[in-house]
N, C-alpha and C positions, 0 to 999 in steps of 0.2 A: 637907663634900663629900669623898667618897672619891676614891681614885686612878682608879677605873673611871669615875666621872662626869667627872673632869677630862680623861681621855683621850677620852671621848665628845665633850666640848665642843670639844677641839682638832680632832678628826676632823670635827665638824660645821662648824667655822670654815674649815678649810683644804681639806678634801677633799669634804665632804658636798655642797657646792654646786659643781657642775661648772664653772660660769661663773668662780667664784673660782679654782678649781684650774687651769683653762686659762689664765686671765689671769696668774696667778702664774708658770706655766711660760713663757709668752711673755715676761714681764718678765725673769725670771731668764736665759732663753736669750739675749734681746737684749742685756742688760747684760753677760752673760758673753762674748758674741761681740765686743762693743765693747771690752771689756777685753783680750781676746786679740789682736784685730786692730789696735787703736788707733782713736781717734776718727775720724781722716781716712779710714782704710781701710774702716770700717763702711759698708755699702751701704744702699740704700733699703729692702731687705728687713729689715735689722736695725732700722732706724728705725720701720718699720711694725709690727714685732713689739713693740717697746717701747711705741709709741703704743696699739696694740690691747690689749695687756696692761694698760696703765695705765687705759684706759677700763673694761675689764671688772672690774678689781679695785676701782676707785673706785665703779662702779655698784653693786656688792654691799656697799660699805662695809667692805671687807677681810674679808668674811664675817660681820660683826657683825649685819647686817640679818637674815640667815637664822638666826643664833643667837637673836635676840629672838623670832622666830616659833616656832622650835624649842622654846624654854623655855615660851612661852605655850601652845603646843599640848600639850606634855608635861603641864603642869599641868591643862589641860582634860581630857585623857585620864584622868589619875589621879583627877580629880574625878567625871567622868561615865561613864568606862569606854568611851567612844567619841568620835568626832567627829560632831557633829550638823550637819545641813545649814545651819543659820543661822550657826554658827561658821565653817564652811567658806567660805560665800559672803562673809561679812564680812571674813575674812582675805584673800581674793583680790580683793575689791572689783571695780572695773570691768575688771581684767585677765582676768577669767574669760571675756570675750567675744573674746579674742585667741587666735590659733593659737600664738604664741610667748611673749607676755608672761604673767607669772604663774608662770613656771617656778620661780623662787626660792622663792616662797611654797609652791608645791606640794611642792618638794623638802624644805623644812623640815617640812611636815606629814607627808610620807612617812617621813622619818628619825625623827620623834617616834613615829609608829606602829610602825615597825620596832624601835625601841629600847625602848619602854615596853610595848607590847602587840601583838606580831606577829600575833596572831589577828584583829585588826581591819583588817589590810591589805586584805582583799577589800572591806570597807566603803569604805576610802579610794579604791580603784580604781573602785568603783561610783559614788561621789560625783563623782570626776573625770570619768568618762565621761558622767554625766548633767548635771553643772553647769558644765562648761567645754568650750571648743573646743580647748584646749591639746593639741598633738600631740607634745610633747617627752616622751620616756619618763623615768620616775623609777625609779632603781635605786640 
């Protein structure tokens, strides 16, 4: 594995999934504010930021869940040259019927398309519009 692939993997883990990125920022900000203000002075907002960040980061498995799907989708694209409808639906599972759930899987597939074969991004967006109700944008 070259340096480029390692950097892509780190970007996918920490930044690629916006849920993980926002959760990490909330955790860091809340912990930093607590450290600066002292435990007694930290308010309810700081506590809520830490709690929300912790939930978001743990929900995504610290980004490892998206990395697994990213790696699997990358291999699929390299093998078949596209994402087929069956793979797409299997990866999303029942989350494809929700407006919000399934974002992490979609983001992993989007990142794999973007990194491996950007010319198939229109196919990804077409599958997303046809096969899901998800309203969260992938970028």
